[in-house]
C-alpha positions in Angstrom: 29.0 34.5 57.1 27.6 33.8 60.6 29.6 35.5 63.2 29.6 33.7 66.8 26.7 35.2 68.6 26.2 35.4 72.5 23.6 33.0 73.8 21.4 33.6 77.0 21.9 32.0 80.3 18.6 29.7 79.6 19.7 28.5 76.6 23.2 28.0 77.4 22.7 26.2 80.3 20.3 23.1 81.0 19.0 23.2 84.9 18.8 19.8 86.5 16.8 19.8 90.1 16.8 17.0 92.5 15.8 16.6 96.0 19.0 15.0 98.4 18.0 15.6 101.9 15.8 18.7 101.1 19.1 20.1 99.3 18.6 21.7 95.7 21.4 21.1 93.5 22.0 23.1 90.2 24.2 21.0 87.3 25.4 22.9 84.1 25.4 21.0 80.9 28.0 21.6 78.2 26.6 24.4 75.7 27.0 22.0 72.8 24.6 19.4 74.0 21.4 21.2 72.8 23.0 22.3 69.1 21.5 20.5 66.2 22.0 21.5 62.6 20.2 20.5 59.9 22.4 19.3 56.5 23.8 21.1 54.5 24.4 23.3 57.4 27.6 23.0 59.0 27.9 22.3 62.9 30.4 24.8 64.0 32.5 24.2 67.3 34.9 26.6 69.2 37.6 25.3 70.9 40.1 27.7 73.6 43.1 25.9 72.1 44.7 24.7 68.7 44.3 20.8 69.3 40.6 20.7 69.3 40.8 19.4 72.8 38.5 19.6 75.6 34.6 20.6 75.5 33.9 23.3 72.9 33.2 26.8 74.5 30.7 27.4 72.1 28.5 25.1 69.2 26.0 26.7 66.9 25.3 26.3 63.1 26.9 28.0 60.2 25.6 27.7 56.6 28.7 29.6 55.2 32.4 29.4 56.1 33.5 32.7 55.6 34.5 34.4 58.6 37.2 37.5 59.4 37.4 38.0 63.1 40.6 40.5 62.8 42.5 40.5 66.1 39.9 39.9 68.2 38.2 36.7 69.8 35.9 34.9 67.5 33.3 34.5 70.4 33.2 35.4 74.1 35.2 33.4 76.4 37.6 32.6 73.6 41.0 34.2 73.4 41.8 36.2 70.5 45.0 33.9 69.7 45.7 30.3 70.1 42.1 29.0 69.3 40.6 26.4 67.1 37.4 26.1 65.2 35.9 22.9 63.7 33.0 22.9 60.8 31.3 19.6 60.2 28.5 18.6 57.9 27.2 15.3 56.7 25.0 15.2 53.4 23.6 13.3 50.5 25.5 14.1 47.4 23.0 12.0 45.4 25.4 10.5 42.4 28.3 12.4 43.4 30.6 13.1 40.6 33.6 15.5 40.4 34.1 18.7 43.0 36.4 21.5 43.7 37.3 21.8 47.5 38.7 25.4 48.0 40.0 26.6 51.4 42.0 29.9 52.4 42.6 31.4 55.8 45.1 33.0 58.6 46.8 30.7 59.8 45.9 27.3 59.4 43.3 25.2 57.8 42.9 21.5 57.0 40.0 19.9 55.1 39.2 16.3 55.6 36.3 14.0 53.3 35.3 11.1 55.3 38.0 11.4 57.7 40.5 11.6 54.8 43.0 14.7 54.7 42.3 16.8 51.2 43.8 20.1 52.1 46.6 20.7 54.6 47.5 24.4 55.0 48.7 24.0 58.6 51.3 26.9 59.7 51.5 29.7 61.5 51.5 32.9 58.9 51.2 36.5 58.4 49.8 36.2 54.9 46.8 34.4 53.4 46.9 30.8 52.3 44.7 29.1 49.6 44.4 25.9 48.1 41.8 24.5 45.3 41.6 20.4 45.0 39.7 18.3 42.7 38.2 15.3 44.0 35.7 12.8 42.9 32.9 12.0 45.8 30.9 9.1 45.4 27.3 8.8 45.4 25.4 8.8 48.9 26.4 10.3 52.0 29.5 11.7 53.0 31.1 13.8 55.9 33.4 17.0 55.3 35.3 18.6 58.3 37.3 21.4 58.2 39.6 22.5 61.0 41.2 26.1 61.7 43.3 27.6 63.9 44.4 31.0 64.8 48.2 31.1 66.5 48.9 34.8 66.4 47.7 37.9 64.7 44.2 38.2 62.5 42.1 35.3 62.2 40.3 34.8 58.9 39.1 31.3 57.4 37.1 30.8 54.1 35.8 27.4 52.5 33.6 26.3 49.8 32.9 22.8 48.0 31.4 23.4 44.4 30.3 20.5 41.9 32.5 20.8 38.7 30.2 21.1 35.7 32.0 21.2 32.5 30.7 18.2 30.3 34.1 17.1 29.5 34.6 16.7 33.2 31.5 15.5 34.8 30.1 12.3 33.1 28.3 11.0 36.2 24.5 11.0 35.5 22.0 12.1 38.2 20.3 9.3 40.2 16.6 8.6 38.8 14.1 10.7 40.7 12.4 8.7 43.4 8.7 8.9 44.9 7.2 9.2 41.0 3.3 9.3 41.3 0.6 10.6 39.4 -3.0 11.4 40.1 -5.8 12.2 37.4 -8.7 14.4 37.7 -11.5 13.1 35.3 -13.6 16.3 35.9 -10.6 18.9 34.6 -8.7 16.2 32.4 -5.5 16.9 34.5 -2.7 14.6 35.4 -0.8 16.1 38.4 2.9 14.1 38.2 4.9 14.5 41.7 8.2 13.4 42.7 11.2 14.1 45.2 13.7 16.2 45.1 17.1 15.1 43.8 20.3 15.3 46.1 22.8 16.4 43.7 24.3 19.7 43.9 24.6 20.1 40.3 21.0 19.4 39.5 19.6 21.7 36.4 16.3 20.6 36.7 14.1 17.4 35.3 12.4 16.5 32.1 9.0 15.1 32.0 7.8 12.6 29.4 4.4 11.3 28.1 4.0 8.2 25.6 0.9 6.5 24.3 0.4 2.8 25.5 2.1 0.8 23.0 4.5 3.4 21.9 8.0 4.4 22.8 8.5 7.7 24.6 9.7 10.6 22.4 13.2 12.0 22.4 11.8 15.4 22.9 10.4 16.0 26.8 6.9 17.2 27.1 8.1 19.7 29.5 11.1 20.8 31.5 10.9 22.2 35.2 13.0 22.6 38.3 10.1 22.1 40.6 9.1 18.4 41.7 5.8 18.6 40.3 3.9 19.1 36.8 0.4 19.3 35.7 -0.5 18.1 32.0 -3.8 17.8 30.3 -3.3 14.7 28.1 -5.9 14.2 25.2 -9.0 12.8 26.2 -9.3 10.0 23.8 -10.2 7.2 26.0 -6.6 6.1 25.6 -4.0 5.1 28.6 -1.1 7.5 28.6 2.4 6.9 30.8 4.8 9.5 32.1 8.3 9.3 33.5 10.6 11.9 35.0 14.2 12.1 34.0 17.0 14.3 36.4 19.6 16.3 34.2 22.4 18.0 35.7 24.4 21.2 34.4 27.0 19.2 32.4 24.2 17.7 30.3 24.1 14.4 31.9 20.4 13.0 32.2 19.4 10.5 34.5 17.2 7.1 33.6 13.4 7.3 33.6 11.4 6.7 36.8 8.7 4.0 36.6 6.0 4.5 34.2 3.3 6.1 35.9 -0.2 5.8 33.8 -3.6 7.6 33.8 -6.5 6.2 31.3 -8.4 9.2 30.0 -12.1 9.4 29.2 -13.1 9.8 25.5 -14.0 12.7 24.7 -12.1 13.3 21.5 -14.0 13.0 18.2 -12.8 11.5 15.0 -10.5 13.4 12.6 -12.2 15.8 10.0 -13.4 14.6 6.8 -11.2 14.8 3.9 -12.4 15.1 0.0 -15.8 16.5 0.4 -17.3 17.0 -3.0 -20.4 18.4 -4.2 -22.1 18.6 -7.6 -25.4 18.6 -9.4 -26.8 15.5 -11.2 -30.3 14.0 -12.4 -32.2 14.1 -9.2 -30.2 17.1 -6.8 -26.9 17.8 -5.3 -24.3 14.6 -4.7 -22.1 14.8 -1.8 -19.5 12.4 -1.1 -16.7 12.3 1.4 -13.6 10.1 2.3 -14.3 7.6 5.3 -13.0 8.6 8.6 -11.3 5.9 10.9 -13.1 5.3 13.9 -16.4 7.2 12.8 -19.2 5.6 13.2 -21.6 8.4 11.6 -21.5 11.5 10.0 -23.3 15.0 10.3 -24.0 16.9 6.9 -24.5 20.5 7.4 -25.5 23.6 5.0 -24.9 26.9 5.4 -27.7 29.3 5.5 -26.7 32.0 2.9 -28.7 34.7 4.9 -27.2 34.1 8.7 -23.9 32.1 7.7 -25.0 29.8 10.2 -24.8 26.1 9.3 -28.1 23.6 9.5 -28.1 20.0 10.2 -29.0 18.4 6.7 -29.0 14.6 7.3 -27.1 12.2 10.0 -26.1 9.5 8.3 -23.7 6.3 8.4 -22.2 6.3 5.0 -20.1 8.5 3.2 -22.4 9.9 0.6 -25.7 11.8 0.4 -28.2 12.9 -2.4 -29.6 16.4 -1.4 -33.0 16.6 -3.4 -33.5 19.9 -5.0 -33.8 21.6 -8.1 -31.8 22.5 -10.9 -30.7 26.3 -10.2 -27.4 28.3 -10.4 -27.9 29.1 -6.5 -24.9 28.1 -4.5 -25.1 25.9 -1.8 -22.2 25.4 0.7 -21.7 22.2 2.7 -19.6 21.0 5.4 -19.5 17.7 7.0 -18.2 16.1 10.4 -17.5 12.5 11.8 -19.2 11.1 15.1 -17.6 8.3 17.0 -19.3 5.5 18.8 -19.4 7.6 22.0 -20.8 10.1 20.3 -18.0 12.7 20.3 -18.3 15.0 17.2 -14.8 15.6 15.6 -13.8 18.8 13.7 -15.9 20.0 10.8 -14.4 19.6 7.2 -13.2 22.1 4.9 -16.5 23.4 3.3 -17.2 22.9 -0.6 -19.7 25.1 -2.5 -21.5 24.3 -5.7 -24.6 24.8 -7.5 -27.1 22.2 -8.4 -26.6 22.5 -12.1 -25.4 19.0 -13.4 -22.1 19.7 -14.7 -20.3 16.6 -14.0 -19.5 13.9 -16.1 -20.8 10.3 -15.3 -18.3 7.7 -14.5 -17.0 5.7 -17.8 -18.3 2.5 -18.5 -16.1 -0.7 -17.5 -15.1 -4.3 -17.9 -15.0 -3.5 -21.9 -14.6 -6.8 -24.1 -14.0 -7.2 -27.6 -14.8 -10.5 -29.3 -13.8 -11.2 -33.0 -15.5 -14.1 -34.9 -15.2 -15.2 -38.6 -18.4 -13.1 -39.5 -19.0 -10.3 -36.7 -17.2 -8.2 -34.0 -19.0 -8.3 -30.6 -18.6 -5.4 -28.1 -19.9 -5.5 -24.5 -19.1 -3.3 -21.5 -20.7 -2.8 -17.8 -22.3 0.0 -15.9 -23.6 -0.1 -12.3 -27.5 -0.4 -12.3 -27.5 2.7 -10.3 -27.7 5.6 -11.7 -27.0 4.3 -15.0 -30.9 3.4 -15.1 -32.3 6.6 -14.3 -29.8 8.3 -16.9 -31.0 5.8 -19.7 -34.4 6.9 -18.6 -33.9 10.5 -18.9 -31.8 10.3 -22.7 -28.7 9.0 -21.2 -26.5 7.2 -23.8 -23.6 5.0 -24.5 -21.4 5.5 -27.3 -19.0 2.8 -28.9 -15.8 4.6 -30.4 -13.6 2.6 -32.8 -10.1 3.7 -34.0 -7.9 1.9 -37.0 -4.5 0.9 -35.2 -3.5 0.2 -31.7 -4.7 3.4 -29.9 -8.1 5.3 -29.9 -7.2 8.5 -31.2 -9.3 11.7 -30.7 -10.9 11.5 -34.2 -12.0 7.9 -33.2 -15.4 7.0 -35.2 -18.5 7.1 -33.3 -20.5 3.9 -34.1 -24.1 3.8 -34.2 -24.3 0.6 -32.1 -27.7 -0.5 -31.3 -27.1 -2.3 -28.1 -28.8 -4.9 -26.2 -29.3 -4.8 -22.1 -28.9 -7.4 -19.4 -29.3 -7.1 -15.8 -26.8 -8.9 -13.8 -28.7 -8.7 -10.3 -26.4 -10.4 -8.3 -23.9 -7.7 -9.0 -26.4 -4.6 -9.2 -24.6 -4.4 -13.0 -26.0 -3.7 -16.4 -24.2 -5.6 -19.3 -24.4 -3.9 -22.9 -23.8 -5.9 -26.1 -23.9 -4.7 -29.7 -22.4 -5.9 -32.9 -20.0 -3.8 -34.9 -21.2 -4.3 -38.4 -18.9 -1.8 -40.3 -15.4 -3.3 -40.0 -12.8 -4.7 -42.4 -11.3 -8.0 -42.8 -8.0 -8.4 -41.2 -7.6 -5.1 -39.9 -6.5 -3.8 -36.4 -9.1 -1.6 -34.3 -9.2 -0.2 -31.1 -12.4 0.3 -29.2 -13.6 2.3 -26.2 -17.2 3.3 -24.8 -18.2 6.6 -23.3 -21.6 7.4 -21.5 -23.3 10.8 -22.3 -25.8 11.8 -19.2 -28.8 13.5 -19.6 -27.7 17.0 -19.6 -25.0 16.0 -22.5 -22.1 15.6 -19.7 -19.9 12.7 -21.7 -17.7 10.6 -19.7 -14.2 9.7 -20.4 -13.6 6.6 -22.4 -13.3 3.2 -21.0 -10.2 1.1 -20.6 -9.4 0.5 -24.4 -9.2 -3.0 -26.0 -7.5 -3.7 -29.4 -8.2 -6.5 -31.6 -7.7 -7.7 -35.4 -10.7 -8.9 -37.1 -11.0 -12.1 -39.3 -9.3 -12.6 -42.5 -10.8 -14.8 -45.6 -7.8 -16.4 -46.5 -7.3 -19.9 -46.1 -3.9 -21.4 -44.8 -1.7 -22.9 -47.4 -1.7 -26.7 -47.5 0.3 -28.5 -45.1 3.6 -29.9 -45.7 5.5 -33.0 -44.8 2.7 -35.3 -44.5 3.9 -38.9 -43.7 2.1 -42.1 -43.0 4.0 -44.8 -40.9 2.0 -48.3 -40.6 1.8 -49.5 -37.0 0.1 -52.4 -35.4 -2.6 -50.4 -34.0 -3.0 -48.2 -37.3 -1.4 -45.7 -39.7 0.5 -42.6 -37.6 0.4 -39.5 -39.4 2.9 -36.7 -39.0 3.4 -33.3 -40.7 5.0 -29.8 -40.5 3.7 -26.9 -38.8 1.3 -24.7 -40.9 3.1 -21.3 -41.8 0.1 -19.4 -40.5 0.3 -17.8 -37.3 -3.5 -18.2 -36.3 -3.8 -22.1 -37.0 -6.6 -23.3 -34.6 -6.3 -27.1 -35.2 -5.6 -29.8 -37.7 -7.8 -32.4 -39.1 -7.0 -35.8 -40.5 -8.7 -39.0 -41.9 -8.5 -41.9 -43.8 -10.1 -42.2 -47.1 -10.0 -42.8 -51.2 -9.4 -41.0 -53.9 -12.2 -40.7 -56.2 -12.2 -40.7 -59.9 -11.8 -36.8 -60.6 -8.9 -37.0 -58.1 -10.3 -35.3 -55.2 -9.9 -36.9 -51.8 -13.0 -38.5 -49.8 -12.7 -39.0 -46.0 -14.3 -42.3 -44.8 -12.9 -42.4 -41.2 -11.6 -39.9 -39.0 -8.1 -40.2 -37.3 -7.4 -39.4 -33.8 -5.5 -36.8 -32.7 -3.5 -36.9 -29.3 -2.8 -34.4 -26.8 1.1 -34.5 -26.6 1.6 -33.8 -30.1 -0.4 -31.3 -32.1 1.5 -32.2 -35.3 0.5 -36.0 -35.0 -2.3 -38.2 -35.6 -3.3 -41.8 -35.4 -5.7 -43.5 -38.0 -6.6 -46.7 -35.7 -7.6 -49.9 -37.7 -7.1 -53.4 -38.4 -3.6 -54.0 -40.0 -4.7 -56.1 -42.4 -2.4 -55.1 -45.6 -4.9 -52.8 -47.3 -4.0 -49.8 -49.3 -5.4 -46.3 -48.5 -5.3 -42.6 -48.9 -4.4 -40.2 -46.0 -4.9 -36.5 -45.8 -4.8 -33.6 -43.3 -6.0 -29.6 -43.7 -5.5 -27.2 -41.2 -8.2 -24.7 -39.9 -7.2 -21.2 -38.6 -9.3 -19.4 -35.8 -11.6 -17.5 -38.5 -12.9 -21.0 -39.7 -10.6 -21.0 -43.1 -9.5 -24.6 -44.1 -6.7 -25.3 -46.1 -6.9 -27.8 -49.0 -6.3 -31.3 -48.2 -3.0 -32.8 -48.3 -2.5 -36.6 -49.1 -0.3 -39.3 -49.0 -0.9 -43.2 -49.9 0.2 -45.7 -47.7 -0.3 -49.4 -47.2 -1.2 -51.1 -43.6 0.7 -54.0 -42.1 -0.3 -57.2 -42.7 -0.5 -58.9 -39.5 -3.7 -61.2 -39.4 -3.3 -64.6 -37.7 -4.1 -67.8 -39.6 -7.5 -67.9 -38.2 -8.5 -64.5 -39.7 -11.4 -62.3 -37.8 -14.9 -62.6 -39.3 -14.7 -66.0 -40.1 -17.1 -67.3 -37.2 -20.2 -67.6 -39.3 -22.0 -70.9 -39.1 -21.3 -71.8 -35.6 -22.8 -71.0 -32.2 -19.9 -68.6 -31.3 -19.4 -65.1 -32.8 -16.5 -62.8 -31.6 -16.1 -59.2 -32.2 -13.8 -56.6 -32.1 -13.0 -52.6 -31.2 -11.0 -50.0 -29.6 -11.0 -46.9 -27.3 -9.2 -43.9 -27.1 -8.5 -44.1 -23.6 -5.4 -46.2 -24.3 -6.7 -48.3 -21.6 -6.8 -52.3 -22.3 -10.3 -53.1 -22.6 -12.3 -56.6 -22.3 -12.7 -58.8 -25.2 -16.2 -60.1 -26.0 -17.8 -62.7 -27.7 -21.5 -64.2 -27.7 -23.0 -67.9 -27.7 -26.1 -68.8 -29.5 -28.4 -71.8 -29.3 -29.1 -74.8 -26.9 -25.7 -75.8 -26.8 -24.6 -73.2 -25.1 -26.6 -73.9 -22.1 -24.1 -77.0 -21.7 -20.9 -74.8 -21.6 -18.8 -75.0 -18.3 -16.3 -73.0 -18.9 -14.6 -70.7 -21.8 -11.0 -71.2 -22.9 -9.5 -67.7 -24.1 -6.3 -67.8 -25.9 -4.2 -65.0 -27.9 -2.3 -65.2 -31.2 1.4 -65.5 -31.1 2.7 -63.9 -34.1 6.2 -65.1 -33.4 5.2 -68.8 -33.0 2.3 -68.6 -35.3 0.0 -70.4 -32.4 -2.6 -69.3 -30.2 -1.3 -69.4 -26.6 -3.7 -69.9 -23.7 -4.2 -67.2 -21.5 -7.1 -68.6 -19.2 -10.6 -69.7 -18.6 -13.5 -67.8 -17.4 -17.1 -69.4 -16.4 -20.1 -68.8 -18.2 -21.7 -64.9 -17.1 -25.1 -64.5 -16.6 -25.7 -62.4 -19.6 -28.3 -62.3 -22.1 -25.7 -61.4 -25.1 -22.2 -61.3 -24.5 -19.2 -62.8 -22.2 -16.4 -60.8 -21.6 -12.5 -61.6 -20.7 -10.1 -58.6 -19.7 -6.4 -59.2 -21.1 -4.2 -57.3 -18.6 -1.2 -58.4 -20.6 -2.0 -56.6 -24.0 1.0 -54.6 -25.2 0.0 -50.6 -25.7 0.1 -49.8 -29.4 -1.0 -53.3 -30.7 -3.8 -55.3 -32.2 -4.5 -58.8 -30.5 -6.3 -61.7 -32.0 -8.2 -64.3 -29.8 -9.6 -67.5 -30.0 -12.3 -68.6 -27.7 -14.0 -71.9 -27.3 -16.7 -73.5 -25.0 -16.1 -76.5 -23.1 -19.0 -78.7 -22.8 -19.9 -81.3 -19.5 -18.3 -84.1 -21.7 -14.9 -82.2 -22.2 -15.7 -81.5 -25.8 -14.9 -78.1 -27.7 -17.6 -75.8 -29.5 -16.2 -74.1 -32.8 -14.2 -71.0 -32.0 -15.2 -67.4 -31.9 -12.2 -64.6 -32.9 -12.5 -61.6 -31.0 -10.1 -58.9 -31.6 -9.1 -55.8 -29.6 -6.7 -52.8 -30.7 -5.2 -50.9 -27.5 -4.2 -47.5 -29.4 -1.0 -45.7 -28.4 -2.1 -42.1 -29.1 0.4 -39.4 -29.4 
């Protein structure tokens, strides 16, 4: 409570001096003229009436409205009854929200918010009256005014305005803090974030958040403070970090964040500590290896001095392995490794690892095992890296081929005495090893694996295994269901699939039956690509009877007996049969190709008469009419031996017979040549 205070004449009176005909004049100014109260302090005015009229008798500042004047006057120059006091303040309420306005007094009291009356206890009473009202104050600046009058008797007045902070009542978020800024000290690595104080009366404090560039702000704040500044030391990783500030009130409401404030740190942070560090002795010393670290461009390997416990640099390197040359003893050696980035920042040390230099580590197993079975042998091949395999082999290292009967490699697998050969695949720095297993049995399932034993007798785990079945010596049974169908392009053979499941191919042929009843092949038949159970024996359909046969061959090279069938070809030769061109200058030829394309027909002309030929007339036999139909003419061609004509209309799957004559300059014709061409329709 701020009771009314006496003021000195110098403070209460403004003296104005002016010269008017040599007369000095003194003018008194109102006592309230020089009073200014800083919000949220109330400006208080005392009136010698209950209507607040005229000039206040006194004006001062009051931080709390809680006065009890009893029956006396509230200030010098005021009566003890029938006086009035007015308090007013204009303040910024920030985001506003729910408030409780509480007033009590003897006698009358009224409360106004922005000129709107909220409490009215305006009566002369001998007992204290009081009232509390809940109001919602909008955001921004608003004015409170409290009028109090005392008519008679004791004078007492009290007023307060407080935010309601229950989470069920206050759902208004604070305003976003303003004036956010950040500074960064490169030397200390500290970022100082500052902002302006919020105006909300129910403010609980501020939450500071930090995020890495490209990431989101986390759900949990970096810090919570009631101050308007915060100092942080972000990781010195060379990355950019962003800060924002959010205000929060006592009801748990949180404002939106300020605009991001960014700082870019220098990179003073090394990579992560390496993991997976291992150490073991081998042929030439201690083999060390570890997992690669992201962002690392190099590593430093250290060994601990057993006498002092300190670490000494062994090697700076860029890879993730190192061979520390030393003798083979049981003395323990302890190592750590750390990573360095491109700026030379060193990371934390790895966990230490200790080992002696005795080679107790099994080598890596061979890889890429293959087992190929043939009719007479089993070929086993595998691979191993050139280094360190070559050195191990030079120091009595050895491979062992394992074999078990069945589909798995058992613990009791047979260890084969396999004399392997070695080939270097220099392009891949890999050795290829090959050996023949000579102790296998026919038609037996085996599973193979390979191990490698180093110079100290450490044997590797087996390679990946391969299961195979060896060759059998049983020929497939004879093919069944063989049929022969005569066609214009030859004899079409079909048969049933062999019962064996390891058939590699079938072989078909045309031939003759010998005196002892056996079959002798004379012409092979052509197998197509669409039907593996068919073949075409291409030939001139001149009505000849022949024997056709087929046998099956399994993947081990075992062949079945011939299956045979007798069949007679079609008889569709023309009236001027082929092979009847002897005695004249013109001679025709014939043939076929397995391309199924229509090939050209060919003939040749011999003797002086041929020089007088002006053109050649080409006709084709028409079996329906029994005549030769003219196809066209071609001029003599500048060749030493043959002339040709392409018959693009020859049907697929047919034999065509042709008649070719040369036309001389006088219009007469030479004797005819009779070329022919088969265009087979392969199956």
